[in-house]
C-alpha positions in Angstrom: 0.0 0.0 0.0 1.1 3.5 -0.8 -0.2 7.0 -0.4 1.1 8.0 -3.9 1.1 6.5 -7.4 4.8 7.0 -7.6 5.3 5.1 -4.2 3.1 2.3 -5.5 5.2 2.1 -8.7 8.4 1.8 -6.6 6.8 -0.9 -4.5 5.9 -2.9 -7.6 9.4 -2.5 -9.0 10.8 -3.9 -5.8 8.3 -6.8 -6.0 9.4 -7.5 -9.5 13.0 -7.6 -8.4 12.3 -9.9 -5.5 10.3 -12.1 -7.8 13.1 -12.4 -10.3 15.6 -13.2 -7.5 13.4 -15.9 -6.1 12.2 -17.3 -9.4 8.6 -16.2 -8.9 6.5 -15.4 -11.9 3.7 -12.8 -11.5 0.8 -12.5 -13.9 0.2 -8.7 -14.4 -3.1 -9.4 -16.2 -4.5 -10.7 -12.9 -3.3 -7.6 -11.0 -5.4 -4.6 -10.3 -5.1 -1.4 -8.3 -7.7 0.4 -6.2 -7.6 3.9 -4.9 -9.4 4.2 -1.5 -10.5 7.4 0.2 -9.9 9.8 -2.7 -11.3 12.6 -0.5 -9.1 12.0 2.6 -6.8 14.8 3.8 -3.2 14.5 2.7 0.0 16.4 3.4 1.3 18.9 0.9 4.3 16.7 0.3 2.1 13.7 -0.5 0.0 15.7 -2.9 3.1 17.0 -4.6 4.6 13.5 -5.0 1.3 12.3 -6.4 1.7 14.8 -9.3 3.3 11.8 -11.2 0.5 10.6 -13.5 2.2 7.9 -15.6 0.6 4.5 -15.9 1.3 2.0 -13.2 3.4 -0.8 -14.7 4.1 -4.3 -13.5 6.3 -6.7 -15.4 6.2 -4.4 -18.4 2.4 -4.2 -18.5 0.0 -1.5 -17.5 -2.0 -2.3 -14.4 -5.8 -1.5 -14.6 -7.6 0.4 -11.9 -10.6 -1.5 -10.5 -13.7 -0.1 -8.9 -14.2 -3.2 -6.8 -12.4 -6.4 -6.0 -13.4 -9.6 -4.3 -10.7 -10.6 -1.9 -11.0 -13.7 0.4 -14.8 -13.7 -0.1 -15.2 -10.1 0.8 -16.0 -7.4 -1.8 -14.0 -4.2 -1.4 -14.9 -1.0 -3.2 -13.2 2.3 -3.6 -15.7 4.1 -1.3 -14.9 1.5 1.4 -18.5 1.5 2.6 -19.3 -2.3 2.3 -22.6 -1.6 0.4 -21.9 -4.0 -2.4 -20.7 -6.7 -0.1 -23.7 -6.4 2.1 -26.2 -6.3 -0.8 -24.7 -9.5 -2.3 -24.6 -11.2 1.1 -28.4 -10.4 1.5 -29.2 -11.7 -1.9 -27.3 -14.9 -1.2 -28.9 -15.4 2.1 -32.4 -14.9 0.7 -31.7 -17.3 -2.1 -30.4 -19.9 0.5 -33.6 -19.4 2.5 -35.7 -19.9 -0.6 -33.9 -23.2 -1.4 -34.1 -24.4 2.2 -37.8 -23.5 2.4 -38.5 -25.4 -0.8 -36.6 -28.5 0.4 -38.5 -28.5 3.7 -41.9 -28.4 2.0 -40.9 -31.2 -0.4 -39.7 -33.4 2.4 -42.8 -32.7 4.5 -45.1 -34.1 1.7 -42.7 -36.7 0.4 -42.1 -35.2 -3.1 -38.9 -35.6 -5.0 -36.2 -32.9 -4.6 -36.3 -32.5 -8.4 -39.9 -31.2 -8.3 -40.2 -27.5 -9.1 -40.8 -25.6 -5.9 -42.8 -22.8 -7.6 -45.4 -25.1 -8.9 -45.6 -26.9 -5.6 -46.1 -23.6 -3.7 -48.9 -22.6 -6.1 -50.6 -26.0 -5.8 -50.5 -25.8 -2.0 -51.4 -22.1 -1.9 -48.2 -21.2 0.1 -46.6 -17.8 -0.1 -42.9 -18.0 -0.7 -40.7 -16.3 2.0 -39.3 -13.9 -0.6 -42.8 -12.7 -1.6 -43.8 -12.6 2.1 -40.9 -10.3 2.9 -41.7 -8.0 0.0 -45.3 -7.9 1.0 -44.3 -7.1 4.6 -42.1 -4.3 3.5 -44.8 -2.8 1.3 -47.4 -3.0 4.1 -44.9 -1.4 6.5 -44.3 1.5 4.0 -48.1 2.0 3.6 -48.5 2.1 7.4 -45.7 4.7 7.6 -47.3 6.9 4.9 -50.7 6.6 6.6 -49.2 7.7 10.0 -47.9 11.0 8.6 
């Protein structure tokens, strides 16, 4: 990590050198950079050093700047606010809930796991959890509007 582009370039050159010495090959096509906290306060010296605006190079190739990166299952973005990670986590959990709900219903009535859950829910007149959650949110919003 570095506060300046030039500092980052120097770190990458050092990494290249160490890699050559140890016989490690890096793939610059799989390498991205991210700039966090563009609006943070920096020293005058740091700003002056960051006047260097050449492309960041690694092993002779230009490194692309990414808006978000998934690292160890966690999604990082340049704003560092976790919104994207949290939204994807919620979608995954709702989908997992939907699958579990379908499997429970199928096992309760002894139907094969390969049976379509949607058709089964329609036949049994069961409201899926995802629809129930949406309806609850809508009803809550309507109650809020009525209370004003």
